[in-house]
C-alpha positions as CSV (number, residue, x, y, z in Angstrom):
1,M,0.1,-0.1,0.0
2,S,1.3,3.4,-0.9
3,K,2.3,5.8,2.0
4,N,0.0,8.3,0.5
5,N,-3.2,6.0,0.9
6,T,-5.8,8.0,2.6
7,S,-8.1,5.4,3.4
8,G,-6.0,2.8,5.0
9,T,-7.4,0.2,2.7
10,K,-6.0,-1.2,-0.5
11,G,-7.7,0.0,-3.6
12,V,-9.8,2.8,-1.9
13,C,-8.8,6.6,-2.1
14,W,-10.2,10.2,-1.6
15,N,-10.8,11.9,-5.1
16,K,-10.4,15.6,-4.3
17,K,-12.0,16.8,-7.6
18,M,-15.2,14.8,-7.0
19,N,-15.1,15.0,-3.2
20,K,-15.8,11.5,-3.1
21,W,-14.2,7.9,-2.4
22,T,-13.2,5.8,-5.2
23,A,-12.6,2.2,-5.4
24,Q,-10.6,0.3,-8.0
25,I,-9.2,-3.2,-8.4
26,K,-6.2,-4.5,-10.6
27,I,-6.9,-7.8,-12.4
28,N,-4.5,-9.2,-14.8
29,E,-2.6,-5.9,-14.8
30,K,-5.7,-4.0,-15.8
31,T,-7.1,-1.4,-13.5
32,I,-10.8,-1.6,-13.2
33,N,-12.9,1.4,-11.5
34,L,-15.5,0.1,-9.1
35,G,-17.1,3.6,-8.7
36,S,-17.3,6.7,-6.4
37,Y,-18.9,6.9,-3.1
38,I,-19.9,9.5,-0.7
39,N,-19.3,6.9,2.3
40,K,-15.9,5.5,2.7
41,D,-17.2,2.3,4.2
42,E,-19.4,1.7,1.1
43,A,-16.2,2.0,-1.1
44,I,-14.5,-0.4,1.1
45,N,-17.1,-3.0,1.2
46,N,-17.5,-2.9,-2.6
47,R,-13.8,-3.4,-3.1
48,V,-13.8,-6.3,-0.7
49,Q,-16.7,-7.9,-2.3
50,R,-15.2,-7.6,-5.8
51,A,-11.8,-9.0,-4.5
52,K,-13.6,-12.1,-3.1
53,Y,-15.4,-12.6,-6.3
54,E,-12.4,-12.2,-8.6
55,F,-9.8,-14.2,-6.4
56,G,-12.0,-16.5,-4.4
57,E,-9.9,-18.7,-2.2
58,F,-6.5,-17.3,-3.5
59,I,-7.4,-13.9,-2.0
60,N,-4.6,-12.1,-0.2
61,K,-5.0,-11.3,3.3
62,C,-4.6,-7.6,2.6
63,E,-7.6,-7.6,0.6
64,L,-9.9,-8.5,3.4
65,V,-10.7,-5.5,5.7
66,I,-13.1,-5.6,8.5
67,T,-14.9,-2.2,8.8
C-alpha cells in the first residue's frame, strides 16, 4: 500500500476533484474502476466484495478488511 493512501485500505482513495471515495481493483495488470462513493465504508465494502469474487480462495489477506 502506498504511503499516500488516505483510506488505510488497498484500492480505496479520496478523489479531491469529485469529493468522493473511489474504489478500484487490478486484475491481470488491468485497473478496473468500481465507482465513486460518498461513504468510505461503502467504497471499502464494494472493493472487498469484488476482490472475494475475483480471487476466491486465493485472495490476499491484505484484501480483506473488516470495517
